[in-house]
PDB file of N, CA, C and O in Angstrom:
ATOM      1  N   UNK A   1       4.244   2.520  -6.999  1.00  0.00           N
ATOM      2  CA  UNK A   1       3.384   1.645  -7.767  1.00  0.00           C
ATOM      3  C   UNK A   1       1.942   2.143  -7.728  1.00  0.00           C
ATOM      4  O   UNK A   1       1.229   2.067  -8.728  1.00  0.00           O
ATOM      5  N   UNK A   2       1.515   2.648  -6.585  1.00  0.00           N
ATOM      6  CA  UNK A   2       0.130   3.102  -6.467  1.00  0.00           C
ATOM      7  C   UNK A   2      -0.119   4.317  -7.354  1.00  0.00           C
ATOM      8  O   UNK A   2      -1.231   4.507  -7.847  1.00  0.00           O
ATOM      9  N   UNK A   3       0.909   5.141  -7.560  1.00  0.00           N
ATOM     10  CA  UNK A   3       0.716   6.309  -8.428  1.00  0.00           C
ATOM     11  C   UNK A   3       0.550   5.900  -9.886  1.00  0.00           C
ATOM     12  O   UNK A   3      -0.111   6.602 -10.652  1.00  0.00           O
ATOM     13  N   UNK A   4       1.141   4.774 -10.279  1.00  0.00           N
ATOM     14  CA  UNK A   4       1.008   4.297 -11.659  1.00  0.00           C
ATOM     15  C   UNK A   4      -0.235   3.425 -11.811  1.00  0.00           C
ATOM     16  O   UNK A   4      -1.009   3.583 -12.754  1.00  0.00           O
ATOM     17  N   UNK A   5      -0.414   2.496 -10.859  1.00  0.00           N
ATOM     18  CA  UNK A   5      -1.563   1.584 -10.876  1.00  0.00           C
ATOM     19  C   UNK A   5      -2.391   1.825  -9.619  1.00  0.00           C
ATOM     20  O   UNK A   5      -2.026   1.328  -8.554  1.00  0.00           O
ATOM     21  N   UNK A   6      -3.494   2.569  -9.705  1.00  0.00           N
ATOM     22  CA  UNK A   6      -4.272   2.914  -8.508  1.00  0.00           C
ATOM     23  C   UNK A   6      -4.832   1.705  -7.751  1.00  0.00           C
ATOM     24  O   UNK A   6      -5.030   1.782  -6.538  1.00  0.00           O
ATOM     25  N   UNK A   7      -5.084   0.612  -8.433  1.00  0.00           N
ATOM     26  CA  UNK A   7      -5.647  -0.570  -7.780  1.00  0.00           C
ATOM     27  C   UNK A   7      -4.572  -1.442  -7.138  1.00  0.00           C
ATOM     28  O   UNK A   7      -4.890  -2.500  -6.596  1.00  0.00           O
ATOM     29  N   UNK A   8      -3.313  -1.027  -7.185  1.00  0.00           N
ATOM     30  CA  UNK A   8      -2.206  -1.865  -6.730  1.00  0.00           C
ATOM     31  C   UNK A   8      -2.307  -2.201  -5.238  1.00  0.00           C
ATOM     32  O   UNK A   8      -2.004  -3.329  -4.848  1.00  0.00           O
ATOM     33  N   UNK A   9      -2.716  -1.274  -4.419  1.00  0.00           N
ATOM     34  CA  UNK A   9      -2.762  -1.515  -2.971  1.00  0.00           C
ATOM     35  C   UNK A   9      -3.723  -2.656  -2.643  1.00  0.00           C
ATOM     36  O   UNK A   9      -3.390  -3.526  -1.839  1.00  0.00           O
ATOM     37  N   UNK A  10      -4.886  -2.665  -3.240  1.00  0.00           N
ATOM     38  CA  UNK A  10      -5.853  -3.737  -3.003  1.00  0.00           C
ATOM     39  C   UNK A  10      -5.320  -5.064  -3.537  1.00  0.00           C
ATOM     40  O   UNK A  10      -5.418  -6.090  -2.864  1.00  0.00           O
ATOM     41  N   UNK A  11      -4.760  -5.046  -4.742  1.00  0.00           N
ATOM     42  CA  UNK A  11      -4.222  -6.273  -5.328  1.00  0.00           C
ATOM     43  C   UNK A  11      -3.057  -6.810  -4.505  1.00  0.00           C
ATOM     44  O   UNK A  11      -2.910  -8.024  -4.361  1.00  0.00           O
ATOM     45  N   UNK A  12      -2.230  -5.924  -3.967  1.00  0.00           N
ATOM     46  CA  UNK A  12      -1.093  -6.347  -3.150  1.00  0.00           C
ATOM     47  C   UNK A  12      -1.568  -7.083  -1.900  1.00  0.00           C
ATOM     48  O   UNK A  12      -1.005  -8.114  -1.532  1.00  0.00           O
ATOM     49  N   UNK A  13      -2.588  -6.561  -1.255  1.00  0.00           N
ATOM     50  CA  UNK A  13      -3.125  -7.196  -0.050  1.00  0.00           C
ATOM     51  C   UNK A  13      -3.708  -8.570  -0.378  1.00  0.00           C
ATOM     52  O   UNK A  13      -3.456  -9.536   0.342  1.00  0.00           O
ATOM     53  N   UNK A  14      -4.478  -8.664  -1.447  1.00  0.00           N
ATOM     54  CA  UNK A  14      -5.093  -9.941  -1.831  1.00  0.00           C
ATOM     55  C   UNK A  14      -4.018 -10.966  -2.190  1.00  0.00           C
ATOM     56  O   UNK A  14      -4.084 -12.115  -1.751  1.00  0.00           O
ATOM     57  N   UNK A  15      -3.033 -10.556  -2.983  1.00  0.00           N
ATOM     58  CA  UNK A  15      -1.964 -11.469  -3.369  1.00  0.00           C
ATOM     59  C   UNK A  15      -1.143 -11.896  -2.164  1.00  0.00           C
ATOM     60  O   UNK A  15      -0.777 -13.067  -2.059  1.00  0.00           O
ATOM     61  N   UNK A  16      -0.842 -10.976  -1.248  1.00  0.00           N
ATOM     62  CA  UNK A  16      -0.062 -11.317  -0.061  1.00  0.00           C
ATOM     63  C   UNK A  16      -0.792 -12.325   0.822  1.00  0.00           C
ATOM     64  O   UNK A  16      -0.173 -13.251   1.346  1.00  0.00           O
ATOM     65  N   UNK A  17      -2.088 -12.154   0.987  1.00  0.00           N
ATOM     66  CA  UNK A  17      -2.864 -13.101   1.797  1.00  0.00           C
ATOM     67  C   UNK A  17      -2.889 -14.472   1.143  1.00  0.00           C
ATOM     68  O   UNK A  17      -2.711 -15.485   1.821  1.00  0.00           O
ATOM     69  N   UNK A  18      -3.107 -14.518  -0.168  1.00  0.00           N
ATOM     70  CA  UNK A  18      -3.127 -15.805  -0.875  1.00  0.00           C
ATOM     71  C   UNK A  18      -1.767 -16.497  -0.818  1.00  0.00           C
ATOM     72  O   UNK A  18      -1.704 -17.711  -0.621  1.00  0.00           O
ATOM     73  N   UNK A  19      -0.693 -15.755  -0.986  1.00  0.00           N
ATOM     74  CA  UNK A  19       0.638 -16.356  -0.910  1.00  0.00           C
ATOM     75  C   UNK A  19       0.941 -16.847   0.500  1.00  0.00           C
ATOM     76  O   UNK A  19       1.555 -17.901   0.669  1.00  0.00           O
ATOM     77  N   UNK A  20       0.518 -16.097   1.512  1.00  0.00           N
ATOM     78  CA  UNK A  20       0.750 -16.505   2.892  1.00  0.00           C
ATOM     79  C   UNK A  20       0.014 -17.806   3.211  1.00  0.00           C
ATOM     80  O   UNK A  20       0.575 -18.705   3.837  1.00  0.00           O
ATOM     81  N   UNK A  21      -1.230 -17.901   2.781  1.00  0.00           N
ATOM     82  CA  UNK A  21      -2.020 -19.100   3.064  1.00  0.00           C
ATOM     83  C   UNK A  21      -1.478 -20.303   2.309  1.00  0.00           C
ATOM     84  O   UNK A  21      -1.424 -21.406   2.853  1.00  0.00           O
ATOM     85  N   UNK A  22      -1.073 -20.096   1.051  1.00  0.00           N
ATOM     86  CA  UNK A  22      -0.653 -21.229   0.228  1.00  0.00           C
ATOM     87  C   UNK A  22       0.834 -21.553   0.334  1.00  0.00           C
ATOM     88  O   UNK A  22       1.302 -22.465  -0.347  1.00  0.00           O
ATOM     89  N   UNK A  23       1.589 -20.839   1.163  1.00  0.00           N
ATOM     90  CA  UNK A  23       3.033 -21.049   1.197  1.00  0.00           C
ATOM     91  C   UNK A  23       3.474 -22.174   2.120  1.00  0.00           C
ATOM     92  O   UNK A  23       4.659 -22.504   2.155  1.00  0.00           O
ATOM     93  N   UNK A  24       2.564 -22.763   2.858  1.00  0.00           N
ATOM     94  CA  UNK A  24       2.942 -23.876   3.720  1.00  0.00           C
ATOM     95  C   UNK A  24       3.482 -23.447   5.063  1.00  0.00           C
ATOM     96  O   UNK A  24       4.162 -24.229   5.729  1.00  0.00           O
ATOM     97  N   UNK A  25       3.201 -22.235   5.477  1.00  0.00           N
ATOM     98  CA  UNK A  25       3.669 -21.775   6.786  1.00  0.00           C
ATOM     99  C   UNK A  25       2.849 -22.415   7.893  1.00  0.00           C
ATOM    100  O   UNK A  25       3.385 -22.776   8.941  1.00  0.00           O
ATOM    101  N   UNK A  26       1.555 -22.555   7.662  1.00  0.00           N
ATOM    102  CA  UNK A  26       0.681 -23.083   8.706  1.00  0.00           C
ATOM    103  C   UNK A  26       0.570 -24.597   8.678  1.00  0.00           C
ATOM    104  O   UNK A  26       0.042 -25.192   9.616  1.00  0.00           O
ATOM    105  N   UNK A  27       1.056 -25.228   7.622  1.00  0.00           N
ATOM    106  CA  UNK A  27       1.011 -26.687   7.513  1.00  0.00           C
ATOM    107  C   UNK A  27       2.226 -27.124   6.703  1.00  0.00           C
ATOM    108  O   UNK A  27       2.839 -26.306   6.017  1.00  0.00           O
ATOM    109  N   UNK A  28       2.570 -28.378   6.774  1.00  0.00           N
ATOM    110  CA  UNK A  28       3.722 -28.882   6.036  1.00  0.00           C
ATOM    111  C   UNK A  28       3.248 -29.495   4.724  1.00  0.00           C
ATOM    112  O   UNK A  28       2.512 -30.482   4.712  1.00  0.00           O
ATOM    113  N   UNK A  29       3.672 -28.905   3.642  1.00  0.00           N
ATOM    114  CA  UNK A  29       3.245 -29.346   2.331  1.00  0.00           C
ATOM    115  C   UNK A  29       3.750 -30.728   1.964  1.00  0.00           C
ATOM    116  O   UNK A  29       3.121 -31.422   1.166  1.00  0.00           O
ATOM    117  N   UNK A  30       4.869 -31.137   2.527  1.00  0.00           N
ATOM    118  CA  UNK A  30       5.438 -32.440   2.162  1.00  0.00           C
ATOM    119  C   UNK A  30       4.558 -33.595   2.641  1.00  0.00           C
ATOM    120  O   UNK A  30       4.716 -34.720   2.167  1.00  0.00           O
ATOM    121  N   UNK A  31       3.644 -33.343   3.559  1.00  0.00           N
ATOM    122  CA  UNK A  31       2.735 -34.384   4.030  1.00  0.00           C
ATOM    123  C   UNK A  31       1.366 -34.334   3.337  1.00  0.00           C
ATOM    124  O   UNK A  31       0.458 -35.089   3.684  1.00  0.00           O
ATOM    125  N   UNK A  32       1.234 -33.442   2.359  1.00  0.00           N
ATOM    126  CA  UNK A  32       0.014 -33.371   1.560  1.00  0.00           C
ATOM    127  C   UNK A  32       0.069 -34.464   0.487  1.00  0.00           C
ATOM    128  O   UNK A  32       1.136 -35.034   0.258  1.00  0.00           O
ATOM    129  N   UNK A  33      -1.041 -34.766  -0.167  1.00  0.00           N
ATOM    130  CA  UNK A  33      -0.994 -35.711  -1.293  1.00  0.00           C
ATOM    131  C   UNK A  33      -0.064 -35.188  -2.403  1.00  0.00           C
ATOM    132  O   UNK A  33       0.085 -33.979  -2.585  1.00  0.00           O
ATOM    133  N   UNK A  34       0.542 -36.104  -3.123  1.00  0.00           N
ATOM    134  CA  UNK A  34       1.552 -35.738  -4.116  1.00  0.00           C
ATOM    135  C   UNK A  34       1.021 -34.806  -5.198  1.00  0.00           C
ATOM    136  O   UNK A  34       1.757 -33.946  -5.683  1.00  0.00           O
ATOM    137  N   UNK A  35      -0.251 -34.961  -5.586  1.00  0.00           N
ATOM    138  CA  UNK A  35      -0.814 -34.090  -6.616  1.00  0.00           C
ATOM    139  C   UNK A  35      -0.870 -32.639  -6.133  1.00  0.00           C
ATOM    140  O   UNK A  35      -0.544 -31.719  -6.884  1.00  0.00           O
ATOM    141  N   UNK A  36      -1.275 -32.443  -4.910  1.00  0.00           N
ATOM    142  CA  UNK A  36      -1.346 -31.087  -4.351  1.00  0.00           C
ATOM    143  C   UNK A  36       0.043 -30.543  -4.086  1.00  0.00           C
ATOM    144  O   UNK A  36       0.320 -29.372  -4.348  1.00  0.00           O
ATOM    145  N   UNK A  37       0.914 -31.387  -3.569  1.00  0.00           N
ATOM    146  CA  UNK A  37       2.274 -30.950  -3.240  1.00  0.00           C
ATOM    147  C   UNK A  37       3.043 -30.538  -4.494  1.00  0.00           C
ATOM    148  O   UNK A  37       3.818 -29.582  -4.451  1.00  0.00           O
ATOM    149  N   UNK A  38       2.844 -31.235  -5.597  1.00  0.00           N
ATOM    150  CA  UNK A  38       3.556 -30.871  -6.824  1.00  0.00           C
ATOM    151  C   UNK A  38       3.079 -29.521  -7.355  1.00  0.00           C
ATOM    152  O   UNK A  38       3.863 -28.786  -7.956  1.00  0.00           O
ATOM    153  N   UNK A  39       1.818 -29.186  -7.144  1.00  0.00           N
ATOM    154  CA  UNK A  39       1.314 -27.871  -7.539  1.00  0.00           C
ATOM    155  C   UNK A  39       1.836 -26.795  -6.583  1.00  0.00           C
ATOM    156  O   UNK A  39       2.180 -25.693  -7.010  1.00  0.00           O
ATOM    157  N   UNK A  40       1.892 -27.117  -5.303  1.00  0.00           N
ATOM    158  CA  UNK A  40       2.399 -26.158  -4.319  1.00  0.00           C
ATOM    159  C   UNK A  40       3.863 -25.803  -4.563  1.00  0.00           C
ATOM    160  O   UNK A  40       4.286 -24.690  -4.249  1.00  0.00           O
ATOM    161  N   UNK A  41       4.633 -26.719  -5.110  1.00  0.00           N
ATOM    162  CA  UNK A  41       6.064 -26.487  -5.320  1.00  0.00           C
ATOM    163  C   UNK A  41       6.330 -25.388  -6.345  1.00  0.00           C
ATOM    164  O   UNK A  41       7.451 -24.886  -6.418  1.00  0.00           O
ATOM    165  N   UNK A  42       5.327 -25.000  -7.142  1.00  0.00           N
ATOM    166  CA  UNK A  42       5.509 -23.902  -8.088  1.00  0.00           C
ATOM    167  C   UNK A  42       5.551 -22.557  -7.366  1.00  0.00           C
ATOM    168  O   UNK A  42       6.028 -21.575  -7.936  1.00  0.00           O
ATOM    169  N   UNK A  43       5.066 -22.489  -6.135  1.00  0.00           N
ATOM    170  CA  UNK A  43       5.118 -21.274  -5.336  1.00  0.00           C
ATOM    171  C   UNK A  43       6.520 -21.158  -4.736  1.00  0.00           C
ATOM    172  O   UNK A  43       6.908 -22.014  -3.941  1.00  0.00           O
ATOM    173  N   UNK A  44       7.284 -20.132  -5.088  1.00  0.00           N
ATOM    174  CA  UNK A  44       8.644 -20.038  -4.548  1.00  0.00           C
ATOM    175  C   UNK A  44       8.677 -19.866  -3.033  1.00  0.00           C
ATOM    176  O   UNK A  44       9.674 -20.214  -2.401  1.00  0.00           O
ATOM    177  N   UNK A  45       7.613 -19.339  -2.441  1.00  0.00           N
ATOM    178  CA  UNK A  45       7.592 -19.213  -0.983  1.00  0.00           C
ATOM    179  C   UNK A  45       7.546 -20.575  -0.302  1.00  0.00           C
ATOM    180  O   UNK A  45       8.095 -20.740   0.787  1.00  0.00           O
ATOM    181  N   UNK A  46       6.895 -21.554  -0.932  1.00  0.00           N
ATOM    182  CA  UNK A  46       6.884 -22.912  -0.385  1.00  0.00           C
ATOM    183  C   UNK A  46       8.304 -23.443  -0.334  1.00  0.00           C
ATOM    184  O   UNK A  46       8.708 -24.054   0.656  1.00  0.00           O
ATOM    185  N   UNK A  47       9.056 -23.217  -1.386  1.00  0.00           N
ATOM    186  CA  UNK A  47      10.436 -23.689  -1.440  1.00  0.00           C
ATOM    187  C   UNK A  47      11.287 -23.012  -0.369  1.00  0.00           C
ATOM    188  O   UNK A  47      12.118 -23.663   0.263  1.00  0.00           O
ATOM    189  N   UNK A  48      11.087 -21.712  -0.160  1.00  0.00           N
ATOM    190  CA  UNK A  48      11.873 -20.985   0.839  1.00  0.00           C
ATOM    191  C   UNK A  48      11.512 -21.439   2.248  1.00  0.00           C
ATOM    192  O   UNK A  48      12.396 -21.631   3.082  1.00  0.00           O
ATOM    193  N   UNK A  49      10.217 -21.613   2.520  1.00  0.00           N
ATOM    194  CA  UNK A  49       9.783 -22.078   3.835  1.00  0.00           C
ATOM    195  C   UNK A  49      10.348 -23.470   4.113  1.00  0.00           C
ATOM    196  O   UNK A  49      10.799 -23.749   5.224  1.00  0.00           O
ATOM    197  N   UNK A  50      10.324 -24.335   3.113  1.00  0.00           N
ATOM    198  CA  UNK A  50      10.861 -25.682   3.309  1.00  0.00           C
ATOM    199  C   UNK A  50      12.380 -25.670   3.450  1.00  0.00           C
ATOM    200  O   UNK A  50      12.943 -26.515   4.147  1.00  0.00           O
ATOM    201  N   UNK A  51      13.034 -24.742   2.810  1.00  0.00           N
ATOM    202  CA  UNK A  51      14.475 -24.597   2.952  1.00  0.00           C
ATOM    203  C   UNK A  51      14.827 -24.226   4.398  1.00  0.00           C
ATOM    204  O   UNK A  51      15.788 -24.747   4.965  1.00  0.00           O
ATOM    205  N   UNK A  52      14.047 -23.330   4.980  1.00  0.00           N
ATOM    206  CA  UNK A  52      14.247 -22.958   6.384  1.00  0.00           C
ATOM    207  C   UNK A  52      13.957 -24.149   7.296  1.00  0.00           C
ATOM    208  O   UNK A  52      14.676 -24.381   8.268  1.00  0.00           O
ATOM    209  N   UNK A  53      12.905 -24.899   6.982  1.00  0.00           N
ATOM    210  CA  UNK A  53      12.571 -26.075   7.795  1.00  0.00           C
ATOM    211  C   UNK A  53      13.678 -27.118   7.747  1.00  0.00           C
ATOM    212  O   UNK A  53      13.938 -27.792   8.743  1.00  0.00           O
ATOM    213  N   UNK A  54      14.330 -27.255   6.599  1.00  0.00           N
ATOM    214  CA  UNK A  54      15.442 -28.199   6.511  1.00  0.00           C
ATOM    215  C   UNK A  54      16.605 -27.786   7.408  1.00  0.00           C
ATOM    216  O   UNK A  54      17.373 -28.638   7.855  1.00  0.00           O
ATOM    217  N   UNK A  55      16.740 -26.495   7.674  1.00  0.00           N
ATOM    218  CA  UNK A  55      17.772 -26.031   8.581  1.00  0.00           C
ATOM    219  C   UNK A  55      17.532 -26.495  10.005  1.00  0.00           C
ATOM    220  O   UNK A  55      18.483 -26.734  10.749  1.00  0.00           O
ATOM    221  N   UNK A  56      16.270 -26.624  10.393  1.00  0.00           N
ATOM    222  CA  UNK A  56      15.931 -27.080  11.736  1.00  0.00           C
ATOM    223  C   UNK A  56      15.825 -28.598  11.824  1.00  0.00           C
ATOM    224  O   UNK A  56      16.210 -29.192  12.831  1.00  0.00           O
ATOM    225  N   UNK A  57      15.309 -29.221  10.782  1.00  0.00           N
ATOM    226  CA  UNK A  57      15.124 -30.679  10.785  1.00  0.00           C
ATOM    227  C   UNK A  57      15.579 -31.245   9.442  1.00  0.00           C
ATOM    228  O   UNK A  57      14.783 -31.314   8.505  1.00  0.00           O
ATOM    229  N   UNK A  58      16.848 -31.653   9.333  1.00  0.00           N
ATOM    230  CA  UNK A  58      17.372 -32.112   8.037  1.00  0.00           C
ATOM    231  C   UNK A  58      16.817 -33.453   7.560  1.00  0.00           C
ATOM    232  O   UNK A  58      17.091 -33.847   6.427  1.00  0.00           O
ATOM    233  N   UNK A  59      16.054 -34.161   8.375  1.00  0.00           N
ATOM    234  CA  UNK A  59      15.537 -35.470   7.996  1.00  0.00           C
ATOM    235  C   UNK A  59      14.134 -35.426   7.407  1.00  0.00           C
ATOM    236  O   UNK A  59      13.532 -36.477   7.190  1.00  0.00           O
ATOM    237  N   UNK A  60      13.603 -34.246   7.146  1.00  0.00           N
ATOM    238  CA  UNK A  60      12.270 -34.135   6.553  1.00  0.00           C
ATOM    239  C   UNK A  60      12.297 -34.630   5.107  1.00  0.00           C
ATOM    240  O   UNK A  60      13.317 -34.498   4.430  1.00  0.00           O
ATOM    241  N   UNK A  61      11.186 -35.199   4.626  1.00  0.00           N
ATOM    242  CA  UNK A  61      11.142 -35.697   3.235  1.00  0.00           C
ATOM    243  C   UNK A  61      10.882 -34.569   2.235  1.00  0.00           C
ATOM    244  O   UNK A  61       9.858 -34.554   1.552  1.00  0.00           O
ATOM    245  N   UNK A  62      11.819 -33.631   2.162  1.00  0.00           N
ATOM    246  CA  UNK A  62      11.648 -32.433   1.348  1.00  0.00           C
ATOM    247  C   UNK A  62      12.752 -32.389   0.294  1.00  0.00           C
ATOM    248  O   UNK A  62      13.917 -32.661   0.582  1.00  0.00           O
ATOM    249  N   UNK A  63      12.359 -32.039  -0.934  1.00  0.00           N
ATOM    250  CA  UNK A  63      13.337 -31.743  -1.975  1.00  0.00           C
ATOM    251  C   UNK A  63      13.132 -30.304  -2.418  1.00  0.00           C
ATOM    252  O   UNK A  63      12.007 -29.873  -2.672  1.00  0.00           O
ATOM    253  N   UNK A  64      14.210 -29.579  -2.506  1.00  0.00           N
ATOM    254  CA  UNK A  64      14.144 -28.162  -2.845  1.00  0.00           C
ATOM    255  C   UNK A  64      14.883 -27.940  -4.152  1.00  0.00           C
ATOM    256  O   UNK A  64      15.982 -28.459  -4.351  1.00  0.00           O
ATOM    257  N   UNK A  65      14.280 -27.173  -5.035  1.00  0.00           N
ATOM    258  CA  UNK A  65      14.927 -26.778  -6.276  1.00  0.00           C
ATOM    259  C   UNK A  65      15.605 -25.428  -6.023  1.00  0.00           C
ATOM    260  O   UNK A  65      14.989 -24.374  -6.178  1.00  0.00           O
ATOM    261  N   UNK A  66      16.869 -25.477  -5.634  1.00  0.00           N
ATOM    262  CA  UNK A  66      17.600 -24.276  -5.250  1.00  0.00           C
ATOM    263  C   UNK A  66      17.744 -23.303  -6.421  1.00  0.00           C
ATOM    264  O   UNK A  66      17.679 -22.089  -6.229  1.00  0.00           O
ATOM    265  N   UNK A  67      17.936 -23.825  -7.622  1.00  0.00           N
ATOM    266  CA  UNK A  67      18.079 -22.960  -8.787  1.00  0.00           C
ATOM    267  C   UNK A  67      16.782 -22.196  -9.064  1.00  0.00           C
ATOM    268  O   UNK A  67      16.819 -21.032  -9.464  1.00  0.00           O
ATOM    269  N   UNK A  68      15.640 -22.850  -8.850  1.00  0.00           N
ATOM    270  CA  UNK A  68      14.340 -22.198  -9.033  1.00  0.00           C
ATOM    271  C   UNK A  68      14.169 -21.048  -8.040  1.00  0.00           C
ATOM    272  O   UNK A  68      13.731 -19.959  -8.413  1.00  0.00           O
ATOM    273  N   UNK A  69      14.513 -21.293  -6.783  1.00  0.00           N
ATOM    274  CA  UNK A  69      14.375 -20.260  -5.747  1.00  0.00           C
ATOM    275  C   UNK A  69      15.312 -19.094  -6.032  1.00  0.00           C
ATOM    276  O   UNK A  69      14.892 -17.938  -5.987  1.00  0.00           O
ATOM    277  N   UNK A  70      16.568 -19.382  -6.323  1.00  0.00           N
ATOM    278  CA  UNK A  70      17.522 -18.308  -6.598  1.00  0.00           C
ATOM    279  C   UNK A  70      17.161 -17.557  -7.872  1.00  0.00           C
ATOM    280  O   UNK A  70      17.391 -16.351  -7.961  1.00  0.00           O
ATOM    281  N   UNK A  71      16.601 -18.246  -8.855  1.00  0.00           N
ATOM    282  CA  UNK A  71      16.140 -17.570 -10.064  1.00  0.00           C
ATOM    283  C   UNK A  71      15.026 -16.576  -9.770  1.00  0.00           C
ATOM    284  O   UNK A  71      15.026 -15.465 -10.300  1.00  0.00           O
ATOM    285  N   UNK A  72      14.074 -16.972  -8.922  1.00  0.00           N
ATOM    286  CA  UNK A  72      12.997 -16.056  -8.532  1.00  0.00           C
ATOM    287  C   UNK A  72      13.551 -14.857  -7.762  1.00  0.00           C
ATOM    288  O   UNK A  72      13.133 -13.721  -7.983  1.00  0.00           O
ATOM    289  N   UNK A  73      14.487 -15.118  -6.864  1.00  0.00           N
ATOM    290  CA  UNK A  73      15.053 -14.027  -6.055  1.00  0.00           C
ATOM    291  C   UNK A  73      15.766 -13.020  -6.947  1.00  0.00           C
ATOM    292  O   UNK A  73      15.515 -11.818  -6.856  1.00  0.00           O
ATOM    293  N   UNK A  74      16.659 -13.511  -7.813  1.00  0.00           N
ATOM    294  CA  UNK A  74      17.411 -12.592  -8.660  1.00  0.00           C
ATOM    295  C   UNK A  74      16.528 -11.922  -9.708  1.00  0.00           C
ATOM    296  O   UNK A  74      16.793 -10.784 -10.093  1.00  0.00           O
ATOM    297  N   UNK A  75      15.493 -12.599 -10.172  1.00  0.00           N
ATOM    298  CA  UNK A  75      14.550 -11.971 -11.100  1.00  0.00           C
ATOM    299  C   UNK A  75      13.785 -10.837 -10.420  1.00  0.00           C
ATOM    300  O   UNK A  75      13.597  -9.771 -11.005  1.00  0.00           O
ATOM    301  N   UNK A  76      13.349 -11.071  -9.192  1.00  0.00           N
ATOM    302  CA  UNK A  76      12.625 -10.026  -8.468  1.00  0.00           C
ATOM    303  C   UNK A  76      13.524  -8.815  -8.203  1.00  0.00           C
ATOM    304  O   UNK A  76      13.084  -7.674  -8.342  1.00  0.00           O
ATOM    305  N   UNK A  77      14.774  -9.060  -7.823  1.00  0.00           N
ATOM    306  CA  UNK A  77      15.712  -7.950  -7.626  1.00  0.00           C
ATOM    307  C   UNK A  77      15.952  -7.194  -8.934  1.00  0.00           C
ATOM    308  O   UNK A  77      15.977  -5.963  -8.942  1.00  0.00           O
ATOM    309  N   UNK A  78      16.129  -7.918 -10.033  1.00  0.00           N
ATOM    310  CA  UNK A  78      16.384  -7.284 -11.314  1.00  0.00           C
ATOM    311  C   UNK A  78      15.202  -6.424 -11.746  1.00  0.00           C
ATOM    312  O   UNK A  78      15.391  -5.281 -12.164  1.00  0.00           O
ATOM    313  N   UNK A  79      13.996  -6.954 -11.652  1.00  0.00           N
ATOM    314  CA  UNK A  79      12.806  -6.185 -12.020  1.00  0.00           C
ATOM    315  C   UNK A  79      12.662  -4.962 -11.108  1.00  0.00           C
ATOM    316  O   UNK A  79      12.342  -3.870 -11.577  1.00  0.00           O
ATOM    317  N   UNK A  80      12.895  -5.144  -9.825  1.00  0.00           N
ATOM    318  CA  UNK A  80      12.810  -4.019  -8.888  1.00  0.00           C
ATOM    319  C   UNK A  80      13.830  -2.939  -9.177  1.00  0.00           C
ATOM    320  O   UNK A  80      13.497  -1.754  -9.161  1.00  0.00           O
ATOM    321  N   UNK A  81      15.073  -3.329  -9.443  1.00  0.00           N
ATOM    322  CA  UNK A  81      16.106  -2.345  -9.756  1.00  0.00           C
ATOM    323  C   UNK A  81      15.839  -1.646 -11.084  1.00  0.00           C
ATOM    324  O   UNK A  81      16.057  -0.440 -11.204  1.00  0.00           O
ATOM    325  N   UNK A  82      15.367  -2.396 -12.087  1.00  0.00           N
ATOM    326  CA  UNK A  82      15.050  -1.773 -13.373  1.00  0.00           C
ATOM    327  C   UNK A  82      13.876  -0.801 -13.237  1.00  0.00           C
ATOM    328  O   UNK A  82      13.880   0.272 -13.841  1.00  0.00           O
ATOM    329  N   UNK A  83      12.878  -1.179 -12.448  1.00  0.00           N
ATOM    330  CA  UNK A  83      11.751  -0.259 -12.242  1.00  0.00           C
ATOM    331  C   UNK A  83      12.205   0.966 -11.472  1.00  0.00           C
ATOM    332  O   UNK A  83      11.745   2.070 -11.762  1.00  0.00           O
ATOM    333  N   UNK A  84      13.080   0.811 -10.514  1.00  0.00           N
ATOM    334  CA  UNK A  84      13.587   1.941  -9.754  1.00  0.00           C
ATOM    335  C   UNK A  84      14.369   2.886 -10.665  1.00  0.00           C
ATOM    336  O   UNK A  84      14.320   4.104 -10.494  1.00  0.00           O
ATOM    337  N   UNK A  85      15.075   2.329 -11.614  1.00  0.00           N
ATOM    338  CA  UNK A  85      15.907   3.120 -12.494  1.00  0.00           C
ATOM    339  C   UNK A  85      15.108   3.819 -13.599  1.00  0.00           C
ATOM    340  O   UNK A  85      15.350   4.990 -13.893  1.00  0.00           O
ATOM    341  N   UNK A  86      14.158   3.106 -14.210  1.00  0.00           N
ATOM    342  CA  UNK A  86      13.542   3.616 -15.432  1.00  0.00           C
ATOM    343  C   UNK A  86      12.098   4.080 -15.299  1.00  0.00           C
ATOM    344  O   UNK A  86      11.606   4.767 -16.194  1.00  0.00           O
ATOM    345  N   UNK A  87      11.412   3.741 -14.239  1.00  0.00           N
ATOM    346  CA  UNK A  87      10.026   4.209 -14.074  1.00  0.00           C
ATOM    347  C   UNK A  87      10.090   5.595 -13.421  1.00  0.00           C
ATOM    348  O   UNK A  87      10.690   5.781 -12.362  1.00  0.00           O
ATOM    349  N   UNK A  88       9.474   6.523 -14.067  1.00  0.00           N
ATOM    350  CA  UNK A  88       9.513   7.907 -13.592  1.00  0.00           C
ATOM    351  C   UNK A  88       8.455   8.090 -12.512  1.00  0.00           C
ATOM    352  O   UNK A  88       7.288   7.756 -12.721  1.00  0.00           O
ATOM    353  N   UNK A  89       8.854   8.615 -11.369  1.00  0.00           N
ATOM    354  CA  UNK A  89       7.892   8.899 -10.293  1.00  0.00           C
ATOM    355  C   UNK A  89       7.138  10.167 -10.644  1.00  0.00           C
ATOM    356  O   UNK A  89       7.712  11.120 -11.170  1.00  0.00           O
ATOM    357  N   UNK A  90       5.863  10.168 -10.352  1.00  0.00           N
ATOM    358  CA  UNK A  90       5.027  11.323 -10.664  1.00  0.00           C
ATOM    359  C   UNK A  90       4.929  12.256  -9.500  1.00  0.00           C
ATOM    360  O   UNK A  90       4.260  13.286  -9.589  1.00  0.00           O
TER     361      UNK A  90
END
């Protein structure tokens, strides 16, 4: 990716930090106000983190959209495999 997009390394670091902070790893999103929590649910990492939390504590007030999470996972794999197949390395 860096050979095609030279700024990718910097963007990857910035995006990774933002996703880590906003994914609910350091705090539980289900206890946030509903307006903030509904926006946080668009982040697929929030859904995955909460899915793991449900494995440890099934009584948490969490709802997970499993189809949304699996759609993101399979989309990321598909894009990655297509890029691996058709993007020419320099």
